N, C-alpha and C positions, 0 to 999 in steps of 0.2 A: 391237271391242266398246266400249260405253260403260258405265263403272262409276260408282256413286254413293256419296258419303260424306256423312254428316250428323252434327252434334254429338250428336244423340239416337239415332244408329244403333248397330249391334252388329256386331262382327267375325264373329259366328256367322251373320249373315244371308247372303243370296246376292248382295248388291251391286247389286241392282236399284233403281229409283226407289222402289218400294214397300217395299223392305227394304234400306236402305243400310247400308254398313259404317260403322265409327266412327272409324277411324284412317287416316292417310295411309300409314303404313308397310305396313299390311295390304293396302291397295289397290294399292300399288306391287308388293308381293310377288305378289299374285294376277294382276295384269294382264299381258297378253302385249305384246310389241313391236307398236306400231301402234295400241294402245288409247288411249282417252281416259278421264280421271277427272274427274268433275264434283262440285262441292262445293255443298251447300246453304249458305245464309247462316249466319254464326255465327263464333265464334272457336275455332280448333283449336290446342290447346296440350297440354303434358304428354306422358307416355310414348306412343310411337307416332306422335306428331305433331310432335316437336321436332327430330329429327335423322334424316333419311332418305337412304339411298344408292340411287341409280338405276344399276344395273349393266348396261350394254350394252343397254338397252331404249330404244325410241323411244316416247315418251309425250307426251300433251297434258294439261295441267291447266287447268281453267277453272272460274269460278263459274257456278252454275246461273242466277242472276238477272242476271248481267252488270253488277252494281253493285259495283265493286271495293272501295269502302269498307265494304261490308257482309259481305265474306267475307275473314277475316283468318287467315292461316296463320303461326303463330309457330314457324317451322320453318327449319332449314338443309337445303337440298337439295344433296347431294354427288353429283357425276357421276363415273362410272368407265367407262373404255373408250370406244368410239365410240357416241355417242348423238345422236339428234335429239329435241329437246324443245321444247315450247311451253307458255308460261304466259300466260294471258289473263284479264283482268278480276278480278284478285286483289290483295290486300294481303299482303305478306310483311313481318312486323314482329317486333321483339324476338327475332330469331334468335340463338342462342348463338354461332355462328361467323361465318356470312355467309348471305346469301340463297340465291344459286345459284352453285355453284362446284365445284372438284374435290374428291376425297376428302380430300386435304390439299394444302398449298401446294407440295409437291414432286411431286405426281402428274402423270403424263403421260396425257392423255386428248384426245379429238377430239370436239368438240361442234358440232352445227348447232342454234343456239338462235334461237327466235322468241318474243320477249317483247312483249306488246301490252297497253296500258291497265292497267298494274299500278302499285302503290305499294310502294316499299321504304322502310320507316320504322324508325329506331332499330336499325339493324344495323351491324356493323363494316364490312362491304363489301356493297353491294347485289348486284352481279354481278361475279364473277371470270371474265373471258372469256379463255380460252387458245386453243390451236390449234383451228382450225375456222372457221366462219362464223356471225356473230351479227347479228341484226336486232332493234333495240329501238325501239319506237314508242309515243308517247303515254303515257310513264311519268313518274312523280314519284319522285324520290329526295330524301328529307327526313330531316334529323338523322342521317345516316349518317357513319361514319368516312370512307369513300370510296364514292361512288355507283357508278361503274363502274371496275373495276380491271383493266387489261390489261397484264401484264408478262411477261417471259420466264421465268416460273416453270415448272420441270419440262420443258417442251418449248419452244414458240415462241409468239409473239403470234399472234392470229387473222389469217388471210389476208383476212378481210372483217369489218368492224365498221361497221354502218350504224345511226346513232342519229338519229331524227327526232322533232321536236315533243315533246321531253322537257324536264323542269324539274328542276334540281338546286338544292336550297334548304337552307341552314343545315347543310351538311355540312362536315367538316374539309377534304375535297377533293372537288369534284364529280366530276371525271374524272381518273384517273391512268393514264399509259401509258408504255411504253418501245417505240418503234417498231423494227421490223426493216425489211428491204428490200421495196419494191414491194407493200405492202399496199393493199387497197381499203378505206380508212377514211373515212367521211363523217359529219359532224355538222351536221345541217340544222335550222334554225329552233328551236334549243334555247335555253333561258334558264338562266343560271348566276347565282343571286342569293343574297346574304347568306351565302356560304361563306367559310371562311378563305382558300381558293384555289379559284377557279372550275375551271380546268383546269391540270394540272401534268404535266410530262414527266420521265421518269427518264433516267438516263445511258445513252447509246448504247454506249459502250466498256465493256469488262468488267474490264480489269486496269489497275492504276496505271501499268504500263510503257507502256500505249498513249499516255500523255501525254508520253513522253520526247521524241518528235519531233512534237509536236502540230501545228505548222504544215503538215506534209506530209500530214496525214490527209485522206482522201477524205470529202466530205460525204455522209451517208446519202441514199439516193434515196427512201425511203419516208416521205412526209409526209402527214398527214391534211388533209382540207379541212373548214374551218368556214365555213358560209355562212348568212347571215341569222340569226346568233345574237346574243343580248343578254347582256352581262356587266354586272351592276349590283350595287352594295352589297357586293362582295367585298373582303376585306382586300387581296387581289391578284387581278386578273382572270385572268391567265395567268402561270405561274411556272416557274422553274428551267430544266432542260435541255429546251427545247421546240422541236419540229420541226412546222411547220404552215403551211398557207395559210389566210388569213382574208379572206373576201370579203363585203362588204356587212354587216359586223358593227358593233354599237354597244357602246362601252365608256363607262359613265357612273357616277359616284359610287362608284368603287372607290378603294382606296389608290393603287397603281400599276395602270394598265391592263395593262401587260406588265412583268414583271421577270424577264428571261430571261438565263441565264448558261451558261458553259462550252461546251456543245455545241448551242446553239440555232441553228436556221436558220428564219427566219420571213419570210414574204411577207404583206404587208398591203395589200389593194387595196379601194378604195372604202369605206373604213371611217370611222366617226365616233367620235373619241376625245376626250371632253370632260368637264370638271368632275370629274376624278379628283383626289383630295386630295393625293397625293404626287407625281404626275406622269403623263405619258403613256406613253412607251415607254423602258424602261431595258434596254439590250442590251449584254451583256459576254460575248462568245462567240468560239469558234474560227471560226465561219462567218458569212457576210454576212447583213445585214438589208436587206430591200427594202420600201419603202413607196411606193405609187403611188396617185395620185388620191384621197387621203384628206384629211380635215379634222381638225386637232388644235387644240383651243381651250379656253381657260379652265381649264387644269389647274393644280394647286397648285404643282408644281415645273416642271422643264423639260419641254417637249413631247417631245423625243427626246434620249436620251443614247446615243451609239454608242461602244463601246470594243471593237473586234474585231480579231483578230490574224492570221487566215489571209490569206496573200497572195491578193488578190482584192478585190472591191469591194462595199461597201454603197451603196445607192442610195435617194435620196429624190427622187421625180419627180412633178410635177403636183399638189403638195399645197398646202393653205392652212393656215398655222400662225400663230395669232394669239391674243392675250389671255392667254398663259400667264404665271404668276408668275415662273418662271425663264427660262432661255434657250429660244429657238425650237429651236435645234439645238446640243447640247453634245458635243464630241468630245475626251474626255480621252485621255491616254496609257494604254495597257494595261500595268499594272505587272508582270504575270507574264512575258510575252514581248513586249518592245517591238519588234515586227517591222513591216516596212513593209506597209501595206495602204492602200487608197484609200476615200474617201467622196466620192460625187458627189451634189451637190444641184442639181437642174435644174428649170426651168419651175415654180418654187415661189414662193409669197409668204410671207415671214417678217416679220410686222409687229405692233407693239403689244405685244411681250413684254417681260419684265424685261431680257433681253439678246437680241441677234439670233442670230448664229452665232459660237460661241466655241470655242477649242481651245488646249490646251497641248501638243499632240502634236509630237514632234520627228522622227518617222519617218512615211513614207508621204505620199500625196498627198491633198489636199482640194481638190476642184474645185467651183466655184460657177458655174453656167452659166444664163443667161437667167432669173435669179431676182431678185425684188424684196425687198430688205432695208431696211425703213424704219420710223420711228416707234417703235423699240425704246428702252427707257430706258437700257440699257448700251451 
């Protein structure tokens, strides 16, 4: 069935297009699993519209006009149990807790979420995606605390999180997640602009004792793919404990393009990293950094800083590194655990930077193979 809600409706009506209901809560309560709820244009707020729990029902919410800016729900949607939900052509704004998420931060639920052509504005968290499968397409997250938050709260992170053609703008953090093993997470053709941090990873380990023998820890296998994404104007493009593959992405006019620490494992392929004011890639981690076939130029500090401790190797291969204010590649000693590890720079041009390849490392191997280092000032 399809039920209708309008700002001038009445919950005493029958919920038809001719006699719509007035509140979201009443519509959710009356709807059966598998039903759709359609909203006439307007702004929905106040009692019955500000905080709604969806308990074990499969529901679709959409605007009647299809113009997302004209249909504004000032509502927190709390999911409970196993649910399949759809949100289409809506703006969710000024919600008290978050836009779409669990009944509370410790709740265990399983959701299949399909969110398309929606705006999340001025909410603490746009979407809190936990266990289940989520698809988010053509959405705008603006002035949120966190646009999409996916952490191991209550249960586990989602097995699938597909985000396509979305824009994260002026948020504290556009995307925050803690990966688990073997997820299917993909971020395609997304723009992260003017956020404090475009995308940020949370710690993979759970207890302080996990660090006692840090060099022996196994690298997590679950790493999301970012492809054809733009990071621009962020204080930091990608930050903290970050696990990910980046392919054909551009990082421009950020502070640092990457500032990754502790448990990061990053592969950068065919990316363009340029004109970032603090530097290109700062990497201080237990796990290796791999940069292939990428260009890093005209960054305000060093193009690449690698300080990684796990026995194993970081790789820079097939890259062009030029015109950076600092070093082309800087390899300092890792002060927490000065363990042997290797860095291999191959088939790369390092030219016209403040310095070429510099290191004060006393442990591990640094290999430079088939690489041109020329016309650097230092």
